[in-house]
C-alpha positions in Angstrom: 11.6 14.2 4.8 14.8 14.0 6.8 15.9 11.1 4.6 15.7 13.3 1.5 17.7 16.1 3.2 20.4 13.7 4.3 20.7 12.2 0.8 19.5 8.7 1.9 16.9 8.4 -0.9 19.3 7.5 -3.6 18.9 4.3 -5.6 15.5 3.3 -4.1 16.3 3.8 -0.4 12.8 5.5 0.1 10.9 2.7 -1.7 9.6 1.3 1.6 8.2 4.5 2.8 6.4 5.2 -0.5 5.0 1.7 -0.5 3.8 2.0 3.1 2.0 5.3 2.4 0.5 3.7 -0.7 -0.7 0.6 1.2 -2.2 2.7 3.9 -4.1 4.9 1.4 -5.3 1.8 -0.5 -6.5 0.1 2.7 -8.2 3.2 4.0 -10.0 3.8 0.7 -11.1 0.2 0.4 -12.2 0.2 4.0 -14.3 3.3 3.4 -15.8 1.8 0.3 -16.8 -1.3 2.3 -18.3 0.7 5.1 -20.4 2.9 2.9 -21.6 -0.1 0.9 -19.9 0.5 -2.4 -18.3 -2.9 -2.4 -18.3 -6.0 -0.2 -15.3 -7.2 1.8 -15.1 -10.1 -0.6 -14.8 -7.6 -3.6 -12.2 -5.4 -1.8 -9.9 -8.2 -0.7 -8.5 -9.1 -4.2 -7.3 -5.5 -4.7 -5.6 -5.5 -1.4 -4.1 -9.0 -2.0 -2.9 -7.8 -5.4 -1.0 -4.9 -3.8 0.5 -7.2 -1.1 1.5 -9.8 -3.6 3.3 -7.1 -5.6 5.2 -6.0 -2.4 5.9 -9.5 -1.2 6.0 -11.8 -4.3 7.5 -14.8 -2.6 5.4 -14.9 0.5 2.9 -17.4 -0.7 
């Protein structure tokens, strides 16, 4: 929140924080769904991979 008060969130400067929070929430939700048996790790991996590929499109 300090970033917002200091005006550093202009022109996408807070993108990294938002994506980090989103990735953490996604991984926690997928992890929980695997632990309770809603999906297999193999079924959860593509969703996580999709998000990571969106964040790092040129990483292979």
